[in-house]
C-alpha positions as CSV (number, residue, x, y, z in Angstrom):
1,V,-55.5,66.2,133.8
2,F,-52.1,65.3,133.2
3,A,-49.6,67.2,131.2
4,G,-46.1,66.1,130.6
5,P,-43.1,69.0,130.3
6,A,-43.1,70.7,127.1
7,H,-39.4,70.6,125.2
8,A,-38.4,73.1,123.1
9,D,-35.8,72.6,120.7
10,T,-32.3,75.1,121.3
11,Y,-32.0,78.0,119.7
12,P,-30.1,78.6,117.2
13,S,-29.2,74.8,116.5
14,R,-27.8,76.3,113.1
15,Q,-26.6,79.5,111.0
16,I,-28.5,82.5,111.2
17,T,-28.6,84.8,108.3
18,L,-29.0,88.8,108.8
19,I,-29.8,90.8,105.9
20,V,-28.8,94.3,105.0
21,P,-30.9,95.9,102.5
22,F,-28.1,98.6,101.6
23,A,-24.7,98.4,100.1
24,A,-21.8,96.4,101.7
25,G,-19.1,99.2,103.6
26,G,-21.9,101.6,104.2
27,P,-22.9,102.6,108.0
28,T,-25.2,100.2,108.2
29,D,-23.2,97.2,107.0
30,I,-20.5,97.8,109.3
31,I,-22.8,98.0,112.4
32,A,-24.3,94.6,111.3
33,R,-21.0,93.1,111.4
34,I,-19.7,94.5,114.5
35,V,-23.4,93.0,116.0
36,S,-23.3,90.1,114.2
37,D,-19.3,89.1,115.6
38,H,-20.7,89.5,119.2
39,M,-24.2,87.9,118.5
40,A,-22.0,84.9,116.8
41,R,-20.2,84.5,120.3
42,T,-22.9,85.3,122.7
43,L,-25.2,82.5,120.7
44,G,-22.2,80.0,119.5
45,Q,-23.1,79.8,116.4
46,T,-22.1,81.6,112.9
47,I,-23.8,84.6,111.7
48,V,-23.8,85.3,108.0
49,V,-24.3,88.9,106.9
50,E,-25.7,89.1,103.6
51,N,-26.0,92.6,101.6
52,G,-29.2,93.0,99.5
53,A,-28.4,96.7,98.4
54,G,-30.9,97.9,95.6
55,A,-34.1,99.9,95.1
56,G,-33.6,101.7,98.1
57,G,-33.7,98.9,100.9
58,T,-36.5,97.3,99.4
59,T,-34.3,94.4,97.3
60,G,-33.3,93.0,100.8
61,S,-36.7,93.9,102.6
62,L,-38.4,92.1,100.4
63,R,-35.9,88.8,100.6
64,I,-36.4,88.9,104.5
65,A,-40.5,89.2,103.8
66,R,-40.3,85.8,101.8
67,A,-37.9,84.1,104.6
68,T,-39.1,81.0,106.1
69,P,-40.4,82.5,109.4
70,D,-38.2,80.4,112.0
71,G,-36.1,82.9,113.2
72,Y,-33.0,82.3,111.3
73,T,-33.0,85.1,109.0
74,I,-32.7,88.3,110.2
75,M,-32.7,91.8,109.4
76,M,-30.6,94.6,110.5
């Protein structure tokens, strides 16, 4: 009958990795860096942009698919 309040962790509490499955310097990479800069200022946390180019985006996509599903690895 009595339930205590649930306390969630504050997100984000550590660095976020943004994976871009295309080459550095391309349009997707440039947009990802602009967006990540704004996200970092808004969230107050570091966002690292990593390019995983190769195989038409499959290399970066596989990396995100194998990442721990905790919300700290995202894909552009």
